[in-house]
Each structure stands twice: as C-alpha cells, then as structure tokens.
Steps between C-alpha positions, in 0.01 A plus 500: 500500500282497187662573163219426256130534586220381277143625538196322353293764325149399387330840527302418816498738796669227701787499251543878529506470880774239464684725254521773767675248726731388219596861421574563868717187524680591179587843639602357836736236358604670176353201318407474135120502466311311232130439437360209310156487339387172348262490204308176494394409148192288436587131527310394193453802277248458217698712253822698469293819510372395846860484624583835339193658659594366845856631458385849397262518797766379745756749363256788552421392857859439599615823334288700745596278794871534428472876451341533845768277655782698338353825626481361854866395485611824338343704780720308742813531287509131411574357153245239405564227242168368365449167326188372328520131415259243360427178681347339809542740792672280758722309262604812308586695814698208644703473179566875502618484863750227417625661177542844656631374836238689698545481876166645613152475347239751619137421422154606606292266711216493247501615143232454241435147626327635816163394362605135490735468796381635835789406731794589279525550127590187302797665333624626835473149650695344217776760514540479875520122480734471201719812479874436538544834678343685793143617443335802663124485487340838561147517640 
C-alpha cells in the first residue's frame, strides 16, 4: 500500500508518538521511512551573525532529535532517512512531499505550536488541508 512515508519531526513528544506509528507502518508495508525537520530562520535578521547563530542552535537541537529518532527506528529494524531543511514549515514539507513522491505523511496532532493553537496545531492544520497525499494525524 504505502511505499514512501514521511514523518514530521519537530522534537515534540507528539512528534515522537507519531514516529512510533510511522515506524510501525514502515515495517508493516516495507515502506521507505523519512523524517523531515524544518528550521525556520528569522524573517528579518539584523545581521549575518544572527542567522549563523540561529543555524548553529537549530543544528544542535535537531542533531539530538534526529539521534533519538534514529535510535527508535533502529530498535525496530527500520532504516530512517533524516532531512533537515530551511524554510516555512508547511510550504517546505509540501514541496518535499511532491519532490520525493511521498504517499503518506505522518504527523503529531500538536507540536511546539501547542501554546498558540488549542484545537489543532497550525502546522498540522495546514498540512492536512494542503498535502497532496494521505495524512495520518496521531493524537
């Protein structure tokens, strides 16, 4: 059924819960499993050093997040392909889905936006509405 699964990995506990589902589905269908983490850069940086500082911080955070995700997949015997990209979360993930011909997106119900969005995370809403593939939202 599914050949290529993409998981949205932002480091939240909701994302790790969704990753467990994505790993299970990958095993069940023999599907390729990818994670995507999106670094959002400041819209109007004051200086180049501000951009560099943001990038260094994001790399450190996502390095730990990806290491945890890879360990989870490894324990289940699943190869995990991790991608860290820069851009706006929804737009960047949608572009990746199209370029990589993903047929299932697995995301957590609420990521780091939980403070601002009480019903459903804003990124989650945008992806459910606009993704060109099936979306599994894990609560």
